[in-house]
C-alpha positions, 0 to 999 in steps of 0.5 A: 886837210885844210887848203886855202885857194887863191885866184886874183882874176876879175874875169871868168875863164876856164881857169876860174871854173877849174878853181871853183870845181876844185874847191867844191870838189874838195869840200864834197870829199870832206876836206875844208877849203877856203877861197881868196878871190877878187872882191869884184871878180866873177869867181866871187859871184859864182861861189856856192853858199856856205863856202869860206870866202875872203875878198883880197886882190893885189893891185900889182904883182908886188903889192906889199899891202895885199901880201901883209893882209894875206899874211895876217889871214894865214896866221888866223886860219892856219891852213895846211896848204896854200893853193895859188891858181894864178901868177899874182896869187903866187906872188901874194902868197910868196910875199905873205910867207916872207913876212912870217905868215906862220902859226906857232904850235901849242908849245910855241916853239916851232914855226909851222908854215903852210906848203905852197902849191901853184897851178900852172895852166898855160904853156908860157915860159916862166918870166926870167926877171928877179922877182919872178924867179924869187916868187917861184922859188917859194913854191913847194910843188907846181901842178901842171894842167898838162904834161906839156906844161910840166915839161916846159916848167922843167925846161925853165929850171924847176926841179922835176920832183917839184912838178906833177901833172894833174889833167883838168877835169869837168863835171860831165853830169853838169854838162849833160844836164845843160839844156841844148840851144837851137843855134839856128834860131838863136843866131838867125842861121839858115835852117839846114846850115852846118855850124862850126863852133869855137869857144875861147877868149879873143886873144892872140894865142887862141888863133881865131885869125887862122880860123877866120882864114879857114872859114874863107876857104871852107865856104868856097866848098860849103857855101851854107857853112856858118862859124860861131866864135863865142868869147870876148877879148882884146882882138874883137875889133881886129877879128871883126875887120878880118871878117869884113875883109873876107866878106864873111859877115853872113858866115862868121859870127862873133856874138861875144860872151854867153852864159848858155855856152854849153847849150850852144856847143850842143848845137854845133856840128863841129867844134874847132880849137885854133890855138897857137899855144894852149895849156890844155883846153877845157872847152875841148873837154866840154865839147867832148862831153857834148859828144861833139867831134873836134878839129884842133891844133897840135898846140901844147896839151891839146894832143893829150885830150884829142886823139887824132882820128879817134875823137877828132882831127889834129892839124898844125898850128897857124895853118889855115889851109890844114884847118879848112881841109879838116873842117870840110872833110868832117862837115861832109862826113856825118858818120865820122862826126858821129863816131868821133863825138861818141869816142870823145864822150867816152874818153872824157868820162874815162880820163877827164872827170872832176872827181879824178882831178880833185882826188889827184889834187888832194894827193898832191896836198898829202905829199907836200905837207909831209915835206919839211918846210921851215921859215928859213927854208931855201928853195932850189933855183928856178 
């Protein structure tokens, strides 16, 4: 099986890490996998030596030049499966397929067209414009990162038999091997201060505004508590202003992006995810592998990771008071934190390993390549 993977992002977030884990995992089980990535992107910089890598990135979603280049690449490489990992990747692959990106059989009589698989990692509805509907009609199978996402795809009109849930996975051994960071020294925190951590892009749907509101309530009962929010994004200035409004400059830190994020998580007493919407939340899996107890919202696929009162506490989205109550409760109960951290590590080892994710993804490839797909095939409506 030969799969060609496409991710057009320039930045490095959880989705790009999943692409790299998938490609390297497929190669580890003996399958050929190549990657098309942004020429200046973080993903391209992090690929392992020896991986087939082709730098292509569309300038817009409807970039015909990029689609033509990709079509030529498909004719040259003749993959069995195209796996598009982001919406722009789906668009570029769809354009390429519409431009006749197929390879002839030895007899020269029958056009062979690769199957198109699309990952869906966000719990946002599909766009309803005509181009979006057209490109998603080209997809043979959607791989949803959570059952919540799969159900949303079906609600948006994607036939259920063209969807499958494959929970994302992490390399648990890699997480365990990461050296711990003494966060008190790294961020100049009081020696015995309890530390609450969050790792997410600073964007609206990650809900850090509610976490900062919750921090304002927490420090009234636990004055030594400190909050570290790791990540970058468009809301940095707004969140910094919110911290000042609450007079939390000593209590809430926004250090930005760090390469030692796993080590930092190991230094947290509690990991919090305040998302308003969330496809799955791979940073939660990292926290579980670090044996950290969790407080998180019941958004999207999060309840598929966090079992309430087992490896964490779930609260409603956009509810700073509920978030604060859960944080205070766990910070005051070391025994419960230890129990939940141990349960999280056991759960991620059992259900959310990269080996399981790769095996299930390979199974999707085996299924879609057996489906009849000719150049003139007409897809069901999305």
